[in-house]
ZADO-1210 file (C-alpha; in nm, 4 decimals, padded with zeros to 6 digits):
<atoms>
<atom x="-01.4053" y="-04.8631" z="-04.1353" code="UNK" pos="1"/>
<atom x="-01.2265" y="-04.5298" z="-04.1259" code="UNK" pos="2"/>
<atom x="-01.0755" y="-04.3459" z="-03.8337" code="UNK" pos="3"/>
<atom x="-00.8788" y="-04.0283" z="-03.8024" code="UNK" pos="4"/>
<atom x="-00.5124" y="-04.0891" z="-03.7301" code="UNK" pos="5"/>
<atom x="-00.4178" y="-04.0744" z="-03.3640" code="UNK" pos="6"/>
<atom x="-00.1402" y="-03.8234" z="-03.3584" code="UNK" pos="7"/>
<atom x="-00.0546" y="-03.4949" z="-03.5203" code="UNK" pos="8"/>
<atom x="00.2937" y="-03.3454" z="-03.5459" code="UNK" pos="9"/>
<atom x="00.1524" y="-03.0006" z="-03.4808" code="UNK" pos="10"/>
<atom x="00.0241" y="-03.0788" z="-03.1322" code="UNK" pos="11"/>
<atom x="00.3014" y="-03.3221" z="-03.0335" code="UNK" pos="12"/>
<atom x="00.0679" y="-03.6149" z="-02.9766" code="UNK" pos="13"/>
<atom x="00.1916" y="-03.9668" z="-03.0478" code="UNK" pos="14"/>
<atom x="00.0381" y="-04.2734" z="-03.2059" code="UNK" pos="15"/>
<atom x="-00.0846" y="-04.5288" z="-02.9510" code="UNK" pos="16"/>
<atom x="-00.2396" y="-04.7748" z="-03.1933" code="UNK" pos="17"/>
<atom x="-00.2369" y="-04.8664" z="-03.5601" code="UNK" pos="18"/>
<atom x="-00.5167" y="-04.9524" z="-03.8006" code="UNK" pos="19"/>
<atom x="-00.4534" y="-05.2494" z="-04.0281" code="UNK" pos="20"/>
<atom x="-00.6319" y="-05.1586" z="-04.3489" code="UNK" pos="21"/>
<atom x="-00.5894" y="-05.5060" z="-04.4954" code="UNK" pos="22"/>
<atom x="-00.8961" y="-05.5875" z="-04.7046" code="UNK" pos="23"/>
<atom x="-01.1087" y="-05.3151" z="-04.5450" code="UNK" pos="24"/>
<atom x="-01.2114" y="-05.1607" z="-04.8764" code="UNK" pos="25"/>
<atom x="-01.3369" y="-05.4909" z="-05.0187" code="UNK" pos="26"/>
<atom x="-01.7078" y="-05.5619" z="-05.0414" code="UNK" pos="27"/>
<atom x="-01.8736" y="-05.7780" z="-04.7691" code="UNK" pos="28"/>
<atom x="-01.9129" y="-06.0656" z="-05.0128" code="UNK" pos="29"/>
<atom x="-01.5452" y="-06.0455" z="-05.1092" code="UNK" pos="30"/>
<atom x="-01.4383" y="-06.0413" z="-04.7442" code="UNK" pos="31"/>
<atom x="-01.6584" y="-06.3436" z="-04.6751" code="UNK" pos="32"/>
<atom x="-01.4989" y="-06.5273" z="-04.9661" code="UNK" pos="33"/>
<atom x="-01.1492" y="-06.4315" z="-04.8499" code="UNK" pos="34"/>
<atom x="-01.2290" y="-06.5410" z="-04.4947" code="UNK" pos="35"/>
<atom x="-01.3422" y="-06.8833" z="-04.6178" code="UNK" pos="36"/>
<atom x="-01.0392" y="-06.9212" z="-04.8439" code="UNK" pos="37"/>
<atom x="-00.7793" y="-06.8139" z="-04.5885" code="UNK" pos="38"/>
<atom x="-00.9405" y="-07.0165" z="-04.3104" code="UNK" pos="39"/>
<atom x="-00.9267" y="-07.3250" z="-04.5330" code="UNK" pos="40"/>
<atom x="-00.5625" y="-07.2589" z="-04.6258" code="UNK" pos="41"/>
<atom x="-00.4653" y="-07.1906" z="-04.2653" code="UNK" pos="42"/>
<atom x="-00.6417" y="-07.5043" z="-04.1398" code="UNK" pos="43"/>
<atom x="-00.4812" y="-07.7130" z="-04.4127" code="UNK" pos="44"/>
<atom x="-00.1341" y="-07.5756" z="-04.3384" code="UNK" pos="45"/>
<atom x="-00.1785" y="-07.6354" z="-03.9644" code="UNK" pos="46"/>
<atom x="-00.3026" y="-07.9906" z="-04.0205" code="UNK" pos="47"/>
<atom x="-00.0261" y="-08.0873" z="-04.2641" code="UNK" pos="48"/>
<atom x="00.2553" y="-07.9347" z="-04.0621" code="UNK" pos="49"/>
<atom x="00.1141" y="-08.0752" z="-03.7394" code="UNK" pos="50"/>
<atom x="00.1028" y="-08.4236" z="-03.8924" code="UNK" pos="51"/>
<atom x="00.4651" y="-08.3956" z="-04.0027" code="UNK" pos="52"/>
<atom x="00.5731" y="-08.2887" z="-03.6532" code="UNK" pos="53"/>
<atom x="00.3855" y="-08.5816" z="-03.4980" code="UNK" pos="54"/>
<atom x="00.5334" y="-08.8339" z="-03.7392" code="UNK" pos="55"/>
<atom x="00.8936" y="-08.7124" z="-03.7440" code="UNK" pos="56"/>
<atom x="00.9084" y="-08.6834" z="-03.3662" code="UNK" pos="57"/>
<atom x="00.7401" y="-09.0160" z="-03.2834" code="UNK" pos="58"/>
<atom x="00.8263" y="-09.2625" z="-03.5616" code="UNK" pos="59"/>
<atom x="01.1601" y="-09.4325" z="-03.4756" code="UNK" pos="60"/>
<atom x="01.2218" y="-09.5129" z="-03.8431" code="UNK" pos="61"/>
<atom x="01.2450" y="-09.1430" z="-03.9270" code="UNK" pos="62"/>
<atom x="01.5537" y="-09.0688" z="-03.7205" code="UNK" pos="63"/>
<atom x="01.7761" y="-08.9285" z="-03.9948" code="UNK" pos="64"/>
<atom x="01.8887" y="-08.5635" z="-03.9995" code="UNK" pos="65"/>
<atom x="01.6598" y="-08.4873" z="-04.2948" code="UNK" pos="66"/>
<atom x="01.3466" y="-08.5698" z="-04.0955" code="UNK" pos="67"/>
<atom x="01.4852" y="-08.3941" z="-03.7893" code="UNK" pos="68"/>
<atom x="01.5104" y="-08.0771" z="-03.9969" code="UNK" pos="69"/>
<atom x="01.1677" y="-08.1361" z="-04.1548" code="UNK" pos="70"/>
<atom x="01.0033" y="-08.1557" z="-03.8131" code="UNK" pos="71"/>
<atom x="01.1568" y="-07.8262" z="-03.7086" code="UNK" pos="72"/>
<atom x="01.0681" y="-07.6658" z="-04.0416" code="UNK" pos="73"/>
<atom x="00.7036" y="-07.7617" z="-03.9882" code="UNK" pos="74"/>
<atom x="00.7146" y="-07.6196" z="-03.6359" code="UNK" pos="75"/>
<atom x="00.8535" y="-07.2922" z="-03.7725" code="UNK" pos="76"/>
<atom x="00.5827" y="-07.2877" z="-04.0399" code="UNK" pos="77"/>
<atom x="00.3116" y="-07.3251" z="-03.7756" code="UNK" pos="78"/>
<atom x="00.4617" y="-07.0422" z="-03.5694" code="UNK" pos="79"/>
<atom x="00.5041" y="-06.8239" z="-03.8779" code="UNK" pos="80"/>
<atom x="00.1502" y="-06.8447" z="-04.0118" code="UNK" pos="81"/>
<atom x="00.0015" y="-06.8134" z="-03.6629" code="UNK" pos="82"/>
<atom x="00.1665" y="-06.4737" z="-03.6144" code="UNK" pos="83"/>
<atom x="-00.0394" y="-06.3155" z="-03.8938" code="UNK" pos="84"/>
<atom x="-00.3276" y="-06.5235" z="-04.0326" code="UNK" pos="85"/>
<atom x="-00.5554" y="-06.5553" z="-03.7236" code="UNK" pos="86"/>
<atom x="-00.5495" y="-06.1781" z="-03.6792" code="UNK" pos="87"/>
<atom x="-00.6297" y="-06.1287" z="-04.0478" code="UNK" pos="88"/>
<atom x="-00.9241" y="-06.3701" z="-04.0197" code="UNK" pos="89"/>
<atom x="-01.0632" y="-06.1778" z="-03.7221" code="UNK" pos="90"/>
<atom x="-01.0310" y="-05.8475" z="-03.9075" code="UNK" pos="91"/>
<atom x="-01.2147" y="-05.9907" z="-04.2087" code="UNK" pos="92"/>
<atom x="-01.5288" y="-06.0470" z="-03.9996" code="UNK" pos="93"/>
<atom x="-01.5129" y="-05.7549" z="-03.7549" code="UNK" pos="94"/>
<atom x="-01.5205" y="-05.3778" z="-03.7911" code="UNK" pos="95"/>
<atom x="-01.2441" y="-05.3099" z="-03.5404" code="UNK" pos="96"/>
<atom x="-00.9100" y="-05.3285" z="-03.7225" code="UNK" pos="97"/>
<atom x="-00.6970" y="-05.1573" z="-03.4607" code="UNK" pos="98"/>
<atom x="-00.3898" y="-05.3062" z="-03.2955" code="UNK" pos="99"/>
<atom x="-00.2031" y="-05.1526" z="-03.0063" code="UNK" pos="100"/>
<atom x="00.1505" y="-05.0228" z="-03.0408" code="UNK" pos="101"/>
<atom x="00.2845" y="-05.3071" z="-02.8261" code="UNK" pos="102"/>
<atom x="00.0880" y="-05.5696" z="-03.0202" code="UNK" pos="103"/>
<atom x="00.2288" y="-05.4378" z="-03.3467" code="UNK" pos="104"/>
<atom x="00.5829" y="-05.4521" z="-03.2083" code="UNK" pos="105"/>
<atom x="00.5297" y="-05.8066" z="-03.0806" code="UNK" pos="106"/>
<atom x="00.3852" y="-05.9293" z="-03.4081" code="UNK" pos="107"/>
<atom x="00.6679" y="-05.7755" z="-03.6072" code="UNK" pos="108"/>
<atom x="00.9280" y="-05.9292" z="-03.3752" code="UNK" pos="109"/>
<atom x="00.7751" y="-06.2748" z="-03.4178" code="UNK" pos="110"/>
<atom x="00.7475" y="-06.2379" z="-03.7958" code="UNK" pos="111"/>
<atom x="01.1122" y="-06.1318" z="-03.8143" code="UNK" pos="112"/>
<atom x="01.2393" y="-06.3884" z="-03.5654" code="UNK" pos="113"/>
<atom x="01.0548" y="-06.6920" z="-03.6977" code="UNK" pos="114"/>
<atom x="01.0887" y="-06.5878" z="-04.0620" code="UNK" pos="115"/>
<atom x="01.4646" y="-06.5397" z="-04.0405" code="UNK" pos="116"/>
<atom x="01.5030" y="-06.8684" z="-03.8509" code="UNK" pos="117"/>
<atom x="01.3171" y="-07.0434" z="-04.1345" code="UNK" pos="118"/>
<atom x="01.5369" y="-06.8778" z="-04.3990" code="UNK" pos="119"/>
<atom x="01.8491" y="-07.0060" z="-04.2276" code="UNK" pos="120"/>
<atom x="01.7047" y="-07.3520" z="-04.1637" code="UNK" pos="121"/>
<atom x="01.6114" y="-07.3911" z="-04.5319" code="UNK" pos="122"/>
<atom x="01.9751" y="-07.3196" z="-04.6212" code="UNK" pos="123"/>
<atom x="02.0964" y="-07.5803" z="-04.3697" code="UNK" pos="124"/>
<atom x="01.8500" y="-07.8322" z="-04.5148" code="UNK" pos="125"/>
<atom x="01.9867" y="-07.7729" z="-04.8652" code="UNK" pos="126"/>
<atom x="02.3394" y="-07.8242" z="-04.7330" code="UNK" pos="127"/>
<atom x="02.2261" y="-08.1469" z="-04.5642" code="UNK" pos="128"/>
<atom x="02.0944" y="-08.2793" z="-04.8966" code="UNK" pos="129"/>
<atom x="02.4190" y="-08.1769" z="-05.0684" code="UNK" pos="130"/>
<atom x="02.6319" y="-08.3707" z="-04.8187" code="UNK" pos="131"/>
<atom x="02.3992" y="-08.6733" z="-04.8288" code="UNK" pos="132"/>
<atom x="02.4104" y="-08.7004" z="-05.2095" code="UNK" pos="133"/>
<atom x="02.7579" y="-08.5737" z="-05.2948" code="UNK" pos="134"/>
<atom x="02.9493" y="-08.7081" z="-04.9907" code="UNK" pos="135"/>
<atom x="02.7509" y="-09.0132" z="-04.8759" code="UNK" pos="136"/>
<atom x="03.0494" y="-09.1921" z="-04.7165" code="UNK" pos="137"/>
<atom x="03.1220" y="-08.9002" z="-04.4836" code="UNK" pos="138"/>
<atom x="02.7586" y="-08.8008" z="-04.4262" code="UNK" pos="139"/>
<atom x="02.7261" y="-08.9525" z="-04.0776" code="UNK" pos="140"/>
<atom x="03.0428" y="-08.7774" z="-03.9578" code="UNK" pos="141"/>
<atom x="02.9617" y="-08.4377" z="-04.1129" code="UNK" pos="142"/>
<atom x="02.5898" y="-08.4223" z="-04.0234" code="UNK" pos="143"/>
<atom x="02.5820" y="-08.5884" z="-03.6833" code="UNK" pos="144"/>
<atom x="02.2993" y="-08.5564" z="-03.4305" code="UNK" pos="145"/>
<atom x="02.4956" y="-08.2952" z="-03.2372" code="UNK" pos="146"/>
<atom x="02.5543" y="-08.0944" z="-03.5553" code="UNK" pos="147"/>
<atom x="02.1819" y="-08.1070" z="-03.6384" code="UNK" pos="148"/>
<atom x="02.0903" y="-07.9728" z="-03.2937" code="UNK" pos="149"/>
<atom x="02.3495" y="-07.6959" z="-03.3221" code="UNK" pos="150"/>
<atom x="02.2243" y="-07.5909" z="-03.6651" code="UNK" pos="151"/>
<atom x="01.8642" y="-07.5697" z="-03.5429" code="UNK" pos="152"/>
<atom x="01.9729" y="-07.3735" z="-03.2363" code="UNK" pos="153"/>
<atom x="02.1745" y="-07.1370" z="-03.4573" code="UNK" pos="154"/>
<atom x="01.8653" y="-07.0797" z="-03.6710" code="UNK" pos="155"/>
<atom x="01.6494" y="-06.9932" z="-03.3708" code="UNK" pos="156"/>
<atom x="01.9079" y="-06.7810" z="-03.1892" code="UNK" pos="157"/>
<atom x="02.0035" y="-06.5829" z="-03.4998" code="UNK" pos="158"/>
<atom x="01.6361" y="-06.5338" z="-03.5837" code="UNK" pos="159"/>
<atom x="01.5457" y="-06.4057" z="-03.2390" code="UNK" pos="160"/>
<atom x="01.8462" y="-06.1715" z="-03.2210" code="UNK" pos="161"/>
<atom x="01.7698" y="-06.0477" z="-03.5701" code="UNK" pos="162"/>
<atom x="01.4109" y="-05.9836" z="-03.4638" code="UNK" pos="163"/>
<atom x="01.5281" y="-05.7601" z="-03.1798" code="UNK" pos="164"/>
<atom x="01.7520" y="-05.5594" z="-03.4144" code="UNK" pos="165"/>
<atom x="01.4872" y="-05.5051" z="-03.6810" code="UNK" pos="166"/>
<atom x="01.2163" y="-05.4317" z="-03.4257" code="UNK" pos="167"/>
<atom x="01.4376" y="-05.1616" z="-03.2770" code="UNK" pos="168"/>
<atom x="01.5166" y="-05.0135" z="-03.6190" code="UNK" pos="169"/>
<atom x="01.1469" y="-05.0019" z="-03.7042" code="UNK" pos="170"/>
<atom x="01.0213" y="-04.8420" z="-03.3827" code="UNK" pos="171"/>
<atom x="01.3212" y="-04.6295" z="-03.2802" code="UNK" pos="172"/>
<atom x="01.1606" y="-04.3060" z="-03.4021" code="UNK" pos="173"/>
<atom x="00.8437" y="-04.1329" z="-03.2761" code="UNK" pos="174"/>
<atom x="00.5114" y="-04.1939" z="-03.4494" code="UNK" pos="175"/>
<atom x="00.2897" y="-03.8886" z="-03.4795" code="UNK" pos="176"/>
<atom x="00.1524" y="-03.9030" z="-03.8327" code="UNK" pos="177"/>
<atom x="-00.0859" y="-04.1317" z="-04.0145" code="UNK" pos="178"/>
<atom x="-00.1503" y="-04.4598" z="-03.8324" code="UNK" pos="179"/>
<atom x="-00.3085" y="-04.6609" z="-04.1151" code="UNK" pos="180"/>
<atom x="-00.0995" y="-04.9634" z="-04.2205" code="UNK" pos="181"/>
<atom x="-00.1808" y="-05.0617" z="-04.5786" code="UNK" pos="182"/>
<atom x="-00.1488" y="-05.4336" z="-04.5172" code="UNK" pos="183"/>
<atom x="-00.3054" y="-05.7138" z="-04.3117" code="UNK" pos="184"/>
<atom x="-00.0187" y="-05.7256" z="-04.0591" code="UNK" pos="185"/>
<atom x="00.2492" y="-05.4944" z="-03.9225" code="UNK" pos="186"/>
<atom x="00.5112" y="-05.5078" z="-04.1967" code="UNK" pos="187"/>
<atom x="00.8305" y="-05.3172" z="-04.1194" code="UNK" pos="188"/>
<atom x="00.8850" y="-05.0983" z="-04.4300" code="UNK" pos="189"/>
<atom x="00.5231" y="-04.9784" z="-04.4185" code="UNK" pos="190"/>
<atom x="00.5415" y="-04.8984" z="-04.0459" code="UNK" pos="191"/>
<atom x="00.8753" y="-04.7188" z="-04.0851" code="UNK" pos="192"/>
<atom x="00.7187" y="-04.4915" z="-04.3476" code="UNK" pos="193"/>
<atom x="00.4711" y="-04.3750" z="-04.0803" code="UNK" pos="194"/>
<atom x="00.7468" y="-04.2574" z="-03.8457" code="UNK" pos="195"/>
<atom x="00.7984" y="-03.8853" z="-03.7901" code="UNK" pos="196"/>
<atom x="01.1747" y="-03.9207" z="-03.8226" code="UNK" pos="197"/>
<atom x="01.3855" y="-03.9834" z="-04.1298" code="UNK" pos="198"/>
<atom x="01.3161" y="-04.3421" z="-04.2369" code="UNK" pos="199"/>
<atom x="01.6148" y="-04.3730" z="-04.4710" code="UNK" pos="200"/>
<atom x="01.8627" y="-04.5054" z="-04.2149" code="UNK" pos="201"/>
<atom x="01.6233" y="-04.7708" z="-04.0842" code="UNK" pos="202"/>
<atom x="01.5343" y="-04.8785" z="-04.4377" code="UNK" pos="203"/>
<atom x="01.9034" y="-04.9064" z="-04.5275" code="UNK" pos="204"/>
<atom x="01.9707" y="-05.1235" z="-04.2222" code="UNK" pos="205"/>
<atom x="01.6779" y="-05.3479" z="-04.3133" code="UNK" pos="206"/>
<atom x="01.8041" y="-05.3680" z="-04.6712" code="UNK" pos="207"/>
<atom x="02.1526" y="-05.4737" z="-04.5587" code="UNK" pos="208"/>
<atom x="02.0016" y="-05.7209" z="-04.3138" code="UNK" pos="209"/>
<atom x="01.7842" y="-05.8669" z="-04.5907" code="UNK" pos="210"/>
<atom x="02.0959" y="-05.9308" z="-04.7981" code="UNK" pos="211"/>
<atom x="02.2396" y="-06.1308" z="-04.5084" code="UNK" pos="212"/>
<atom x="01.9299" y="-06.3311" z="-04.4152" code="UNK" pos="213"/>
<atom x="01.7579" y="-06.3622" z="-04.7542" code="UNK" pos="214"/>
<atom x="02.0073" y="-06.3328" z="-05.0368" code="UNK" pos="215"/>
<atom x="02.2960" y="-06.5206" z="-04.8702" code="UNK" pos="216"/>
<atom x="02.0925" y="-06.8309" z="-04.7741" code="UNK" pos="217"/>
<atom x="01.9304" y="-06.8342" z="-05.1174" code="UNK" pos="218"/>
<atom x="02.2738" y="-06.8354" z="-05.2822" code="UNK" pos="219"/>
<atom x="02.3766" y="-07.1270" z="-05.0575" code="UNK" pos="220"/>
<atom x="02.0592" y="-07.3171" z="-05.1473" code="UNK" pos="221"/>
<atom x="02.0953" y="-07.2647" z="-05.5224" code="UNK" pos="222"/>
<atom x="02.4648" y="-07.3581" z="-05.5053" code="UNK" pos="223"/>
<atom x="02.3886" y="-07.6756" z="-05.3074" code="UNK" pos="224"/>
<atom x="02.1248" y="-07.7929" z="-05.5535" code="UNK" pos="225"/>
<atom x="02.3429" y="-07.7010" z="-05.8510" code="UNK" pos="226"/>
<atom x="02.6189" y="-07.9248" z="-05.7147" code="UNK" pos="227"/>
<atom x="02.3654" y="-08.1997" z="-05.6458" code="UNK" pos="228"/>
<atom x="02.2457" y="-08.1885" z="-06.0049" code="UNK" pos="229"/>
<atom x="02.6032" y="-08.1834" z="-06.1358" code="UNK" pos="230"/>
<atom x="02.6871" y="-08.4848" z="-05.9205" code="UNK" pos="231"/>
<atom x="02.3837" y="-08.6769" z="-06.0466" code="UNK" pos="232"/>
<atom x="02.4685" y="-08.6001" z="-06.4084" code="UNK" pos="233"/>
<atom x="02.8226" y="-08.7356" z="-06.3632" code="UNK" pos="234"/>
<atom x="02.6935" y="-09.0660" z="-06.2355" code="UNK" pos="235"/>
<atom x="02.5873" y="-09.3500" z="-06.4617" code="UNK" pos="236"/>
<atom x="02.2378" y="-09.3644" z="-06.3220" code="UNK" pos="237"/>
<atom x="01.9202" y="-09.4485" z="-06.5081" code="UNK" pos="238"/>
<atom x="01.7235" y="-09.1781" z="-06.6856" code="UNK" pos="239"/>
<atom x="01.4244" y="-09.2445" z="-06.4590" code="UNK" pos="240"/>
<atom x="01.6393" y="-09.1946" z="-06.1504" code="UNK" pos="241"/>
<atom x="01.7776" y="-08.8717" z="-06.2899" code="UNK" pos="242"/>
<atom x="01.4298" y="-08.7527" z="-06.3776" code="UNK" pos="243"/>
<atom x="01.3096" y="-08.8174" z="-06.0227" code="UNK" pos="244"/>
<atom x="01.6061" y="-08.6299" z="-05.8761" code="UNK" pos="245"/>
<atom x="01.5551" y="-08.3366" z="-06.1134" code="UNK" pos="246"/>
<atom x="01.1856" y="-08.3260" z="-06.0251" code="UNK" pos="247"/>
<atom x="01.2615" y="-08.3243" z="-05.6516" code="UNK" pos="248"/>
<atom x="01.5270" y="-08.0529" z="-05.6829" code="UNK" pos="249"/>
<atom x="01.3006" y="-07.8427" z="-05.9048" code="UNK" pos="250"/>
<atom x="01.0165" y="-07.8697" z="-05.6523" code="UNK" pos="251"/>
<atom x="01.2421" y="-07.7665" z="-05.3632" code="UNK" pos="252"/>
<atom x="01.3874" y="-07.4765" z="-05.5594" code="UNK" pos="253"/>
<atom x="01.0414" y="-07.3592" z="-05.6671" code="UNK" pos="254"/>
<atom x="00.9092" y="-07.3220" z="-05.3135" code="UNK" pos="255"/>
<atom x="01.2378" y="-07.1647" z="-05.2017" code="UNK" pos="256"/>
<atom x="01.2279" y="-06.9106" z="-05.4848" code="UNK" pos="257"/>
<atom x="00.8667" y="-06.8214" z="-05.4001" code="UNK" pos="258"/>
<atom x="00.9515" y="-06.7694" z="-05.0342" code="UNK" pos="259"/>
<atom x="01.2731" y="-06.5728" z="-05.0791" code="UNK" pos="260"/>
<atom x="01.1747" y="-06.3579" z="-05.3772" code="UNK" pos="261"/>
<atom x="00.8434" y="-06.2521" z="-05.2235" code="UNK" pos="262"/>
<atom x="01.0220" y="-06.1563" z="-04.9004" code="UNK" pos="263"/>
<atom x="01.2899" y="-05.9744" z="-05.1007" code="UNK" pos="264"/>
<atom x="01.0232" y="-05.7733" z="-05.2795" code="UNK" pos="265"/>
<atom x="00.8887" y="-05.6582" z="-04.9427" code="UNK" pos="266"/>
<atom x="01.2203" y="-05.5762" z="-04.7781" code="UNK" pos="267"/>
<atom x="01.4747" y="-05.5018" z="-05.0522" code="UNK" pos="268"/>
<atom x="01.2807" y="-05.2785" z="-05.2933" code="UNK" pos="269"/>
<atom x="01.2449" y="-04.8993" z="-05.2615" code="UNK" pos="270"/>
<atom x="00.9154" y="-04.8087" z="-05.0957" code="UNK" pos="271"/>
<atom x="00.8397" y="-04.5707" z="-05.3828" code="UNK" pos="272"/>
<atom x="00.7823" y="-04.8732" z="-05.6079" code="UNK" pos="273"/>
<atom x="00.5329" y="-05.0276" z="-05.3679" code="UNK" pos="274"/>
<atom x="00.1636" y="-04.9894" z="-05.3145" code="UNK" pos="275"/>
<atom x="-00.1141" y="-05.1698" z="-05.1262" code="UNK" pos="276"/>
<atom x="-00.2152" y="-05.3703" z="-05.4317" code="UNK" pos="277"/>
<atom x="00.1463" y="-05.4772" z="-05.4895" code="UNK" pos="278"/>
<atom x="00.2480" y="-05.5491" z="-05.1300" code="UNK" pos="279"/>
<atom x="-00.0418" y="-05.7689" z="-05.0184" code="UNK" pos="280"/>
<atom x="-00.0045" y="-06.0465" z="-05.2793" code="UNK" pos="281"/>
<atom x="00.3654" y="-06.0859" z="-05.1989" code="UNK" pos="282"/>
<atom x="00.2964" y="-06.0742" z="-04.8254" code="UNK" pos="283"/>
<atom x="00.0344" y="-06.3478" z="-04.8653" code="UNK" pos="284"/>
<atom x="00.2777" y="-06.5537" z="-05.0691" code="UNK" pos="285"/>
<atom x="00.5468" y="-06.5772" z="-04.8032" code="UNK" pos="286"/>
<atom x="00.3185" y="-06.5738" z="-04.4971" code="UNK" pos="287"/>
<atom x="00.0685" y="-06.8463" z="-04.5897" code="UNK" pos="288"/>
<atom x="00.1253" y="-07.0018" z="-04.9335" code="UNK" pos="289"/>
<atom x="00.4842" y="-07.1122" z="-04.8719" code="UNK" pos="290"/>
<atom x="00.4166" y="-07.2636" z="-04.5242" code="UNK" pos="291"/>
<atom x="00.1335" y="-07.4595" z="-04.6841" code="UNK" pos="292"/>
<atom x="00.3502" y="-07.5782" z="-04.9747" code="UNK" pos="293"/>
<atom x="00.6483" y="-07.6863" z="-04.7623" code="UNK" pos="294"/>
<atom x="00.4827" y="-08.0064" z="-04.6311" code="UNK" pos="295"/>
<atom x="00.3738" y="-08.1065" z="-04.9811" code="UNK" pos="296"/>
<atom x="00.7090" y="-08.0359" z="-05.1449" code="UNK" pos="297"/>
<atom x="00.9432" y="-08.1631" z="-04.8743" code="UNK" pos="298"/>
<atom x="00.7413" y="-08.4447" z="-04.7178" code="UNK" pos="299"/>
<atom x="00.4264" y="-08.5772" z="-04.8826" code="UNK" pos="300"/>
<atom x="00.6134" y="-08.6713" z="-05.2013" code="UNK" pos="301"/>
<atom x="00.8550" y="-08.8825" z="-04.9963" code="UNK" pos="302"/>
<atom x="00.7979" y="-09.2595" z="-04.9829" code="UNK" pos="303"/>
<atom x="00.9265" y="-09.2933" z="-04.6264" code="UNK" pos="304"/>
<atom x="00.6945" y="-09.0167" z="-04.5089" code="UNK" pos="305"/>
<atom x="00.4004" y="-09.1811" z="-04.6833" code="UNK" pos="306"/>
<atom x="00.4870" y="-09.5094" z="-04.5132" code="UNK" pos="307"/>
<atom x="00.5127" y="-09.3378" z="-04.1744" code="UNK" pos="308"/>
<atom x="00.1737" y="-09.1744" z="-04.2284" code="UNK" pos="309"/>
<atom x="00.0243" y="-09.5111" z="-04.3153" code="UNK" pos="310"/>
<atom x="00.1661" y="-09.6629" z="-03.9977" code="UNK" pos="311"/>
<atom x="00.0376" y="-09.3694" z="-03.7913" code="UNK" pos="312"/>
<atom x="-00.3119" y="-09.4009" z="-03.9392" code="UNK" pos="313"/>
<atom x="-00.3010" y="-09.7768" z="-03.8833" code="UNK" pos="314"/>
<atom x="-00.2152" y="-09.7264" z="-03.5151" code="UNK" pos="315"/>
<atom x="-00.4921" y="-09.4693" z="-03.4831" code="UNK" pos="316"/>
<atom x="-00.7491" y="-09.7044" z="-03.6395" code="UNK" pos="317"/>
<atom x="-00.6341" y="-09.9908" z="-03.4164" code="UNK" pos="318"/>
<atom x="-00.6614" y="-09.7754" z="-03.1051" code="UNK" pos="319"/>
<atom x="-01.0068" y="-09.6617" z="-03.2096" code="UNK" pos="320"/>
<atom x="-01.1200" y="-10.0201" z="-03.2714" code="UNK" pos="321"/>
<atom x="-00.9893" y="-10.1316" z="-02.9298" code="UNK" pos="322"/>
<atom x="-01.1814" y="-09.8529" z="-02.7574" code="UNK" pos="323"/>
<atom x="-01.5160" y="-09.9986" z="-02.8719" code="UNK" pos="324"/>
</atoms>
């Protein structure tokens, strides 16, 4: 669909709603295919993350800090994908692609808040693995239950505060120009470019913020896994054990690199190098692909998680048999 922009600098009117272009220019058959694909991915991500939450929060055998963090990571993943994907699915099958000003602000705040909280939590999880492998004798003292709770709270609080800051920087200026957003959700750099004021200051603040919440945690994660690998190499362990550790670290680093680099492309590159065809793939990567991969990489390859799932399914089958 196509609408004239609501707002014109010449008559002083202001934008009251935005139009998410998304996949609007795709053919009906392409949109139907995308709807089916994204619905399947969203359902799969919700199911896998929901199962991890259920297991880690109910199985008494999974009471270590690692599974505590995994449960919260899955909860963040569910919140993260729910802020964008359901709206995109609706827009793929309807002609009305408009979102109100307030709805756009709310969505952007949630994307920022939950996304930043996940970035920080991933760094804490890497540090947890570093302490567990490199300092096993002091692990219980360093990563206690109270420390785990504090780290999760820090992630959430910093994410929510960060969301307020970036939301303000995005919407601080008036909007009286074009109101078409060339993406499937309200992404900050694209929205800032629609402002009537000078966007440079806001973009610089977002760039500096991205260094703090994207680049810094990524450096901590890479450093933690580098020390883990160095520690494993120094030990006289079997080649099969080393291979398993390398495989696990490589899998974790792969999903982390996908998540952080795709977000960095969106928030740390000059807008002049961007375009709709370049932005959407990276946005899809960190909004839906990574939350779907996290359960597979961090949980489903773990023997204890597989055992917990088997016990959960066994209890479910027993309960179902007793009901008949």
